[in-house]
Residue, then its C-alpha position, 0 to 999 in steps of 0.5 A: m500499499a502506497r504511503l498517504t499523503v496529506a491531501d489523501i486525507k478526506p472524509g470517508e476515505l480510509d487512513e493508514t490504519q484503516a479506519a474511516i475519516v469521519c471529519i477534518y479538523s485542521m489541515n495544512e497541506p503539506l505540513y499535516a492534517i488533523y482529523g477524527t474516526d469513528t473512535r478518536v483524533s488522528v494526525q497525518f504528518a508531513d510529506d517530506p520524511a524529515t519534517e515528519q520524524r521531527q513532528r513525530w519527535d514532538f508528539a511522543a511527549l503528547a502520547p501518554l497524555q493523549g492515551e488517558i484521554n482516549g481511554m476515558i472516552d473510548g466507547w462514547h462514540a459508539s454509545d446510545d447515549a446522545r449525550l455521551k456522544e456529544k461529549a466525546r465529539i466535544y473532548d476530540r475537538r479540543v484534543a484536535d485543538a491542542l495538536v494544532v498547537a503542538l504541531t507550530r512546535d509548542v510542545a509545552s503549551a499543548q501538554a498543558i492543554l491536554q492535561k487540563i482536558r485530562d483533568e476535566l475528564l478525571a472530574d467528569r468520570t469521578s462525579l458519575q462515579r460518586l452518583i452511582y455510589l450513592v444511588w446503590a446506597l440508597a437502593s441497597s438501604l431500602v431493600v434492607i429497611g423494607g426486610a427489617s420492617l417485614g421481619a421485625y413485624l413477623s417477629a414481634p414478642e407476641r408471635s411465635g415461630f422460629w423467629g419469635n422474638t428477634d424483632l429488636l435485631w431486625m429494627g437494629a439491621g434497619g437502624g444500621s442501614v440507615g447510619a451507613f447512608f447517612s454516613i455514604t451521604l456525608a463521604v459524598h457531599t464533602r468529596a472524602f469518598q474516592p470512587q474505584p475506577k470501574y463503575t461495577d466497583n463502586a457499585i459493590a462498594a455501597v451495596v457491601r458498605v450497607i450490609i456490614s452496617a445492618i450486621a453491626g447495628a443488629m450485633l450491637i443490640a444483640f450484645l447490648c441485650t445479652d448482657m455482653f456490653s451494657l451502656t447508660i445513656g443520661g438516666l437509660h441504662l441499657g444491657g443485661a435484659p434478653i431479647g423479647e422480655n418486658s424488661a430494661c431493653a424493650p421499652a428503650v426501642l428508640p435508644l437502642l435504634i440510635l446506638a444501631f444507627v450510630a453502629g451504622f454510621a461509624e464503621r469500625l465501631v463494632p468490629d473494634l467492640l469484638n477485637s476489644s472482647s476478644a483481646a479481653a477473653e484470650k487474656a482470661l484464657l491464658p494459663l497462670v504460669p508461676p514465676r520463676p525464682a530469680g537466677q534460676q536456670l531452665t535446663p534444656p531437655a537434651a542437657g538434662r538427659a545427658a547430665s542424667a546419663a552421666k551421673p552413675d558413671a560419676e557414682d562408679 
């Protein structure tokens, strides 16, 4: 195949990579042509080999930035969403303008323009990923709250069955999920949450966060109502009553829900309580070893056996 020249770059024709040329952004025959294909912005360098080599050396510094930009908008051109197609077209136009600047041998300015485009694309994608994270968190929270409400209704103390007397646990799961969603909303609002590059990772992170908080809320109430922990809030003492009994826990539903909310909001609260309890239990179960008198040396087993074997010979 004969080498293409700048004059050969025309809409509807194929470029050197066999991609269809869609539009021409800028042309300065015979020095360069900047054009767009179905997927990206490309350049046809000068017809003169020496000039072409110099242009390629200049563009080598821009290749990483241009590759990042192409990667972030990859797929937008062929998307069914007209909004994404329009955004891809706008970014292509801006990239083409930066390449024109580079072809005037002002590579530093072209690099600065491409960096700005890359940063705007990152901010745009980050904003979308935050929205995905928030939407999935809301959806999973609503599912947990709905399931917890149904579970609390079916397991109320006045009803019998396998799940009887566990209504407070279901309430705790619902309160924990509300606390998780409140925490997620604050993180998104204050920009503290850094989304993952993939959309699916953000959705998974949101669902897992809500599930963990729902379990934490239920378990905190279980700890309080089985006397594993006790808390005093103002004049109200929580803890020490089995779940379902009409005693200390039963009339304190609202404080328990608040504590479940806090357990969901503070993701590390229940794991830290479990770690501290585990450390205390391990310490209590350690065998008591009598202290060794000062100056006493421990005789290694091998040395002890050798001394025993040598003793009869000494007596003989």
